[in-house]
C-alpha positions as CSV (number, residue, x, y, z in Angstrom):
1,M,0.2,0.3,0.1
2,F,1.7,3.6,-0.9
3,E,2.0,6.1,1.5
4,Q,-0.5,8.8,0.9
5,R,1.7,11.8,0.8
6,R,2.7,14.4,-1.8
7,P,5.0,12.4,-4.7
8,G,8.2,13.5,-5.8
9,A,6.6,14.0,-9.5
10,V,3.2,13.3,-11.3
11,L,3.8,11.2,-14.7
12,F,0.8,11.6,-16.9
13,D,-0.4,9.6,-19.6
14,R,-1.1,11.9,-23.0
15,D,-3.9,10.8,-25.0
16,G,-7.5,10.0,-22.9
17,T,-5.8,11.5,-19.9
18,L,-4.8,14.7,-20.6
19,I,-6.1,15.1,-23.7
20,R,-8.9,13.6,-25.7
21,D,-7.8,10.8,-27.3
22,V,-7.9,11.2,-31.5
23,P,-6.0,8.0,-32.9
24,Y,-2.4,9.0,-34.4
25,N,-3.4,12.7,-34.4
26,G,-0.8,15.2,-36.1
27,D,-2.8,18.0,-36.3
28,P,-2.7,20.5,-33.3
29,D,-6.4,22.1,-34.3
30,R,-7.7,18.9,-33.0
31,V,-6.1,18.7,-29.5
32,Q,-8.7,19.4,-26.6
33,P,-8.0,18.9,-22.6
34,M,-9.7,16.3,-21.0
35,P,-12.3,17.9,-18.5
36,G,-10.6,18.9,-15.4
37,A,-7.0,18.7,-17.2
38,V,-6.4,22.3,-16.7
39,D,-7.3,22.7,-12.9
40,A,-5.7,19.5,-12.0
41,L,-2.4,20.9,-13.3
42,V,-2.5,23.9,-11.9
43,R,-3.5,22.6,-8.1
44,L,-0.3,20.3,-8.7
45,R,2.1,23.1,-9.6
46,R,0.9,25.4,-7.2
47,A,1.9,22.5,-4.9
48,D,5.1,22.5,-6.0
49,V,4.9,18.9,-7.3
50,P,6.7,18.0,-10.7
51,V,4.2,17.2,-13.7
52,A,5.8,15.2,-16.6
53,V,4.2,13.3,-19.5
54,V,4.9,9.7,-20.4
55,T,3.6,8.9,-23.7
56,N,3.5,6.0,-26.4
57,Q,3.5,7.6,-30.1
58,S,3.6,4.5,-32.2
59,G,2.2,6.1,-35.0
60,V,5.5,7.8,-36.0
61,A,7.0,4.2,-36.2
62,R,4.3,3.1,-38.4
63,G,4.8,6.2,-40.7
64,L,1.0,7.2,-39.6
65,L,2.4,10.9,-38.6
66,T,5.7,12.8,-38.5
67,P,8.3,13.4,-35.9
68,D,7.6,17.0,-36.6
69,E,3.7,16.8,-36.8
70,M,3.9,15.2,-33.2
71,D,5.9,17.9,-31.8
72,Q,3.3,20.6,-33.1
73,V,0.6,18.5,-31.0
74,N,3.1,18.6,-28.5
75,A,3.6,22.2,-28.4
76,K,-0.3,22.8,-28.9
77,V,-0.4,20.2,-25.4
78,E,1.4,22.8,-23.7
79,E,0.1,25.9,-24.9
80,L,-3.5,24.9,-23.6
81,L,-2.4,22.9,-20.5
82,G,0.9,25.2,-19.7
83,P,4.8,23.7,-19.1
84,F,5.8,20.7,-18.1
85,D,9.0,19.6,-16.5
86,A,9.8,16.5,-18.3
87,W,8.5,14.9,-21.6
88,A,9.4,11.2,-22.1
89,I,7.9,9.8,-26.0
90,C,8.3,6.6,-27.0
91,V,7.8,6.6,-30.8
92,H,8.1,2.7,-31.2
93,D,5.7,0.1,-32.1
94,D,5.0,-3.1,-30.3
95,G,7.4,-5.2,-32.5
96,D,10.5,-2.8,-32.2
97,G,11.3,-4.8,-28.5
98,C,12.1,-1.3,-27.0
99,T,12.9,-1.1,-23.2
100,C,10.4,2.3,-23.2
101,R,7.0,1.5,-24.6
102,K,4.3,1.4,-21.7
103,P,3.8,-1.1,-20.5
104,A,7.5,-1.3,-20.0
105,P,8.6,1.0,-17.3
106,G,11.7,2.6,-19.6
107,L,9.6,6.2,-20.2
108,L,8.7,6.5,-16.4
109,I,12.0,5.9,-15.5
110,R,13.6,8.0,-17.7
111,A,11.1,10.7,-16.7
112,A,12.1,10.1,-13.1
113,A,15.6,10.5,-13.7
114,V,15.3,13.9,-15.6
115,L,13.3,15.0,-12.6
116,D,15.9,13.9,-10.4
117,V,13.2,11.7,-8.0
118,S,13.2,8.2,-8.0
119,P,10.3,6.3,-9.9
120,R,8.8,4.9,-6.2
121,D,8.4,8.4,-5.1
122,C,6.2,9.0,-8.5
123,V,2.4,8.7,-9.0
124,V,1.5,8.0,-12.6
125,V,-1.9,8.9,-13.9
126,G,-3.4,7.1,-17.3
127,D,-6.2,5.5,-18.7
128,I,-5.6,2.2,-20.0
129,G,-4.0,-0.9,-18.5
130,R,-0.8,-0.4,-20.0
131,D,-0.2,2.7,-17.8
132,M,-1.0,0.8,-14.8
133,E,1.3,-1.8,-15.7
134,A,4.1,0.4,-16.5
135,A,3.4,2.0,-13.2
136,R,3.9,-1.6,-11.2
137,A,7.1,-2.2,-13.5
138,A,8.8,0.9,-12.3
139,G,7.6,0.6,-8.5
140,A,5.2,3.7,-9.0
141,R,1.7,4.2,-7.6
142,G,-0.5,4.2,-10.4
143,I,-4.1,5.6,-10.5
144,L,-6.3,5.1,-13.4
145,V,-8.8,7.5,-14.7
146,P,-11.3,5.4,-17.1
147,T,-12.8,6.8,-20.1
148,R,-15.2,5.1,-22.7
149,Q,-12.0,3.2,-24.1
150,T,-10.9,1.3,-20.9
151,R,-11.5,-2.1,-20.7
152,W,-13.7,-3.6,-17.4
153,E,-10.6,-5.8,-16.8
154,E,-8.2,-3.2,-16.8
155,I,-10.5,-1.3,-14.3
156,Q,-10.6,-4.0,-12.1
157,D,-6.9,-4.9,-12.4
158,A,-5.8,-1.2,-11.6
159,P,-4.1,-0.4,-8.0
160,E,-6.3,2.6,-7.6
161,V,-9.3,4.1,-9.6
162,A,-10.7,7.8,-9.7
163,E,-13.7,9.1,-11.5
164,D,-11.9,11.9,-13.0
165,L,-8.7,13.9,-13.0
166,T,-9.8,15.9,-10.2
167,E,-10.5,13.0,-8.0
168,A,-6.7,11.7,-9.1
169,V,-5.2,14.9,-7.6
170,D,-7.2,15.0,-4.9
171,R,-6.1,11.8,-3.7
172,V,-2.5,12.8,-4.9
173,L,-2.4,15.8,-2.7
174,K,-4.4,14.3,0.3
175,D,-1.8,14.9,2.7
176,A,0.2,17.6,1.3
177,R,0.5,20.3,3.5
178,H,0.0,23.5,1.4
179,E,-0.5,24.0,-2.3
180,G,2.2,27.0,-2.3
181,D,1.5,29.9,-4.0
182,A,-0.8,30.7,-7.2
183,Y,0.4,29.2,-10.4
184,Q,0.5,32.3,-12.8
185,G,-1.9,31.1,-15.2
186,A,-2.0,27.4,-17.1
187,A,-0.5,28.6,-20.4
188,A,2.6,30.8,-19.0
189,G,4.8,29.3,-21.5
190,P,8.0,27.1,-21.3
191,A,10.0,29.3,-19.2
192,L,9.1,26.8,-16.2
193,G,9.3,23.6,-17.7
194,T,11.3,21.8,-20.2
195,G,10.0,23.4,-23.4
196,V,9.7,22.0,-26.6
197,A,13.5,21.7,-27.4
198,D,14.2,19.2,-24.5
199,W,11.4,16.8,-25.3
200,S,12.9,13.1,-25.1
201,R,12.5,10.7,-27.5
202,W,13.5,6.9,-27.5
């Protein structure tokens, strides 16, 4: 059982968790935040909890979108949701044998290393079983926020289930002493995060 305390970092899945899932999307105009995403990130930033994105993007390996199109989508995510402290992106497909593609723990381990925290001090928030399996493999705490696409067995197997991002962040911050000074706007620009130039791909 994970101790309920402020974590070293919260690592979010991208599609279906932070933004609506548009399969293999390379069009930034189609990016739409999930309900509660902006507020959830604002609260974590106020609490001085680092936030990162850990995302599988096999569409690049499959030739369904280019790295530049993916970067444009990620830039739109930061424009709408504010800067992230780290991005860890796997552009491989299942058959490539990489150690980063979720459910493998590589992306989580890399993001934690960039943030200089232990994976065991991280919380992983995602919408499918792969996210929770990656959390388990990395020794991190996992919180599933299901959508209509989440399979029933994935919900049954999840270590924790939250109704939405608001509830997930409520759990993360349950025993935090304070949430710090107000964050100055969710789209304040990359100065508070890594910025697009520092996205990490494996």
